[in-house]
C-alpha positions in Angstrom: 0.7 5.8 -10.7 0.3 8.7 -8.4 -0.9 11.8 -10.3 -0.6 15.5 -9.6 -1.4 18.6 -11.6 1.5 21.1 -11.6 2.3 24.3 -13.4 5.5 24.7 -15.5 7.7 27.4 -13.9 10.8 26.9 -16.1 11.9 25.2 -19.3 15.7 24.5 -20.2 15.9 22.1 -23.2 14.5 18.8 -22.2 14.5 19.7 -18.5 11.3 21.1 -17.0 10.7 22.6 -13.6 7.2 22.3 -12.4 5.6 23.6 -9.3 2.7 21.8 -7.5 0.6 22.9 -4.4 1.0 20.7 -1.4 -2.3 19.2 -0.3 -2.9 18.6 3.4 -5.5 16.4 4.9 -5.9 19.0 7.7 -8.0 21.2 5.5 -10.8 18.7 5.3 -10.7 17.6 9.0 -13.6 18.8 11.2 -11.3 19.3 14.2 -8.9 21.6 12.4 -9.8 24.7 14.5 -9.0 23.0 17.8 -6.0 20.9 16.6 -2.5 21.9 17.3 -1.1 19.7 14.6 -3.2 21.5 12.0 -2.0 25.0 13.2 1.6 23.9 13.1 1.1 22.3 9.7 -0.5 25.5 8.3 2.3 27.7 9.9 5.5 25.9 9.0 4.7 23.7 6.0 5.6 24.9 2.6 2.7 25.6 0.3 4.3 24.5 -3.0 7.0 22.0 -4.1 9.1 22.3 -7.2 10.4 19.3 -9.2 12.8 19.3 -12.1 12.4 16.4 -14.5 13.4 15.4 -18.1 10.7 15.1 -20.8 10.6 14.8 -24.5 7.2 16.8 -24.5 7.2 20.4 -25.6 5.9 22.7 -22.8 5.8 26.4 -22.2 6.1 28.3 -18.9 2.7 28.6 -17.3 1.1 25.5 -18.7 -0.6 23.0 -16.5 0.8 19.4 -16.7 0.1 16.1 -15.1 3.0 14.6 -13.2 3.0 11.0 -12.2 5.2 9.1 -9.7 5.0 5.2 -9.7 3.4 4.0 -6.6 6.0 1.1 -6.3 8.8 3.7 -6.0 7.0 5.7 -3.2 6.2 2.6 -1.3 9.7 1.1 -1.5 11.3 4.3 -0.6 8.9 4.8 2.4 9.6 1.3 3.6 13.4 1.9 3.2 13.4 5.3 5.0 11.0 4.4 7.8 11.0 0.7 8.5 14.9 0.0 8.3 15.8 2.8 10.7 13.0 1.6 13.1 14.2 -1.9 13.1 17.8 -0.8 13.4 16.8 1.2 16.5 14.9 -1.7 18.2 17.6 -4.3 17.5 20.5 -2.0 18.2 19.0 -1.0 21.5 18.4 -4.6 22.4 22.0 -5.6 21.4 23.8 -2.7 23.1 21.7 -3.2 26.2 22.8 -6.9 26.3 26.5 -5.8 25.8 26.2 -3.3 28.5 24.9 -5.9 31.0 28.0 -8.1 30.3 30.2 -5.2 31.6 27.8 -4.6 34.5 26.1 -1.4 33.3 22.3 -1.7 34.0 21.0 1.6 33.0 18.9 1.9 29.9 20.1 5.4 29.1 23.6 4.2 28.5 22.4 2.3 25.5 20.3 5.1 24.1 23.1 7.2 22.7 24.8 4.5 20.7 21.5 3.3 19.5 20.5 6.7 18.3 23.8 7.1 16.6 23.4 3.7 14.9 19.8 4.7 13.8 21.0 8.1 12.4 23.9 6.5 10.5 21.5 3.9 8.9 19.1 6.6 8.0 21.8 8.8 6.4 23.1 5.7 4.4 19.7 4.8 3.1 18.9 8.5 2.2 22.1 8.9 0.3 21.6 5.6 -1.4 18.1 6.6 -2.6 19.5 9.9 -3.8 22.1 8.2 -6.0 19.6 5.7 -7.5 18.7 6.8 -11.0 16.0 4.2 -11.2 12.8 4.8 -13.2 10.7 3.7 -10.4 11.8 6.7 -8.1 11.7 9.3 -10.9 8.5 11.5 -11.6 7.4 11.7 -15.2 5.4 14.2 -17.2 2.2 12.4 -18.2 0.3 15.0 -20.1 0.1 18.7 -21.1 -3.0 20.8 -21.2 -3.6 22.9 -24.3 -4.2 26.1 -22.4 -1.8 28.4 -20.7 -2.1 30.0 -17.5 -1.4 33.8 -17.5 
């Protein structure tokens, strides 16, 4: 279980909205002052993220809570969203290049646009499918509540 501390920002019945600070590894890197990636990350990345989840626990706005996401869900969603579009790109490019050779088109750029379209469509399909899944392995859960309130 991946755990993160968050602050309750809204409560609506059994729905709780929590906000957590996004941590970046750039802050602990020794080359952060000379790195363009770190500068872009600090300038463009959001500093907090909000999640809304269902919980039977009683919480109040301002309380610190521990939110957990099952590791299996993160790993499988990452595999679906990264690996399948990558493999789609590779195999679609190979297949479309071969098909274009049959009709005597020998330029690789001619295969690039249909390959990118196929990759995009596969990515959008997977993203929409993962959004529709109401599986427990993808849902964050409220693990614990601290006794003190942040004011």
